[in-house]
C-alpha positions as a LaTeX table, in Angstrom:
\begin{tabular}{lrrr}
\hline
Residue & $x$ (\AA) & $y$ (\AA) & $z$ (\AA) \\
\hline
Unk1 & $-0.28$ & $-0.10$ & 0.26 \\
Unk2 & 1.39 & 3.33 & $-1.01$ \\
Unk3 & 0.08 & 6.56 & $-0.01$ \\
Unk4 & $-0.52$ & 9.63 & $-2.17$ \\
Unk5 & 1.53 & 12.57 & $-1.82$ \\
Unk6 & 0.67 & 15.83 & $-0.71$ \\
Unk7 & $-2.17$ & 15.23 & 2.38 \\
Unk8 & 0.67 & 15.78 & 5.04 \\
Unk9 & 1.68 & 19.20 & 3.44 \\
Unk10 & $-1.84$ & 20.15 & 3.82 \\
Unk11 & $-2.36$ & 19.20 & 7.12 \\
Unk12 & 0.89 & 20.85 & 8.35 \\
Unk13 & $-0.01$ & 24.22 & 6.64 \\
Unk14 & $-3.47$ & 23.98 & 8.18 \\
Unk15 & $-2.15$ & 23.27 & 11.34 \\
Unk16 & 0.46 & 26.16 & 11.15 \\
Unk17 & $-1.98$ & 28.72 & 9.99 \\
Unk18 & $-4.09$ & 28.05 & 13.06 \\
Unk19 & $-1.09$ & 28.36 & 15.30 \\
Unk20 & $-1.15$ & 24.93 & 16.33 \\
Unk21 & 2.01 & 23.23 & 17.45 \\
Unk22 & 2.46 & 19.29 & 17.02 \\
Unk23 & 2.19 & 19.02 & 20.82 \\
Unk24 & $-1.02$ & 21.21 & 20.98 \\
Unk25 & $-2.75$ & 19.16 & 17.87 \\
Unk26 & $-1.66$ & 15.86 & 19.70 \\
Unk27 & $-3.67$ & 17.20 & 22.89 \\
Unk28 & $-6.59$ & 18.32 & 21.03 \\
Unk29 & $-6.88$ & 14.81 & 18.90 \\
Unk30 & $-5.43$ & 12.19 & 21.65 \\
Unk31 & $-3.08$ & 11.25 & 18.66 \\
Unk32 & 0.66 & 10.99 & 19.90 \\
Unk33 & 3.25 & 13.57 & 18.86 \\
Unk34 & 5.15 & 10.66 & 16.90 \\
Unk35 & 2.11 & 9.85 & 14.79 \\
Unk36 & 1.21 & 13.28 & 13.89 \\
Unk37 & 4.91 & 13.70 & 12.89 \\
Unk38 & 4.57 & 10.52 & 10.59 \\
Unk39 & 1.27 & 12.04 & 9.27 \\
Unk40 & 2.76 & 15.00 & 8.39 \\
Unk41 & 5.75 & 13.45 & 6.71 \\
Unk42 & 3.21 & 10.91 & 5.01 \\
Unk43 & 4.90 & 7.65 & 6.33 \\
Unk44 & 1.53 & 5.85 & 5.48 \\
Unk45 & 2.42 & 2.81 & 7.06 \\
Unk46 & 2.77 & 4.16 & 10.49 \\
Unk47 & $-0.57$ & 5.14 & 11.12 \\
Unk48 & $-4.22$ & 4.34 & 10.24 \\
Unk49 & $-6.84$ & 6.23 & 8.19 \\
Unk50 & $-8.90$ & 6.60 & 11.85 \\
Unk51 & $-5.57$ & 8.59 & 13.06 \\
Unk52 & $-5.97$ & 10.67 & 9.68 \\
Unk53 & $-9.38$ & 11.31 & 10.12 \\
Unk54 & $-8.90$ & 12.37 & 13.78 \\
Unk55 & $-6.27$ & 14.90 & 12.84 \\
Unk56 & $-8.52$ & 16.59 & 10.22 \\
Unk57 & $-11.26$ & 16.90 & 12.79 \\
Unk58 & $-8.58$ & 18.30 & 15.26 \\
Unk59 & $-8.26$ & 21.15 & 12.90 \\
Unk60 & $-12.12$ & 21.43 & 12.00 \\
Unk61 & $-11.78$ & 20.59 & 8.39 \\
Unk62 & $-13.49$ & 17.75 & 6.71 \\
Unk63 & $-11.37$ & 14.68 & 5.47 \\
Unk64 & $-12.43$ & 15.66 & 1.79 \\
Unk65 & $-10.59$ & 18.87 & 2.16 \\
Unk66 & $-7.32$ & 16.78 & 2.18 \\
Unk67 & $-8.47$ & 14.59 & $-0.55$ \\
Unk68 & $-6.76$ & 15.19 & $-3.59$ \\
Unk69 & $-8.47$ & 14.75 & $-7.01$ \\
Unk70 & $-10.28$ & 11.31 & $-7.00$ \\
Unk71 & $-10.66$ & 11.24 & $-3.04$ \\
Unk72 & $-7.90$ & 8.30 & $-3.00$ \\
Unk73 & $-5.21$ & 8.38 & $-0.48$ \\
Unk74 & $-4.00$ & 4.99 & $-0.68$ \\
Unk75 & $-2.98$ & 2.73 & $-3.48$ \\
Unk76 & $-2.90$ & $-0.85$ & $-3.04$ \\
Unk77 & $-1.21$ & $-3.44$ & $-5.48$ \\
Unk78 & $-1.85$ & $-6.94$ & $-5.70$ \\
Unk79 & 1.42 & $-8.57$ & $-5.16$ \\
Unk80 & 1.08 & $-12.07$ & $-6.31$ \\
Unk81 & $-1.77$ & $-14.31$ & $-5.95$ \\
Unk82 & $-5.72$ & $-13.19$ & $-5.87$ \\
Unk83 & $-7.12$ & $-10.67$ & $-3.98$ \\
\hline
\end{tabular}
């Protein structure tokens, strides 16, 4: 599973625009600071869609606002075998 680009930048810009530190958004969302960093750095293998949704809610924006184009965040590949 590979994450599409740019959602981390969008969230980071929104957070900074609201004057929130990583520590403060962590307190608001209940997401650990290290996971906030993983989200902002787009290390999708290290957080869940639930975390991403909570982050967007903590910024008071709909998840759809950070979805790009077709709304796909993750692309999955079938590596051998059938799904």
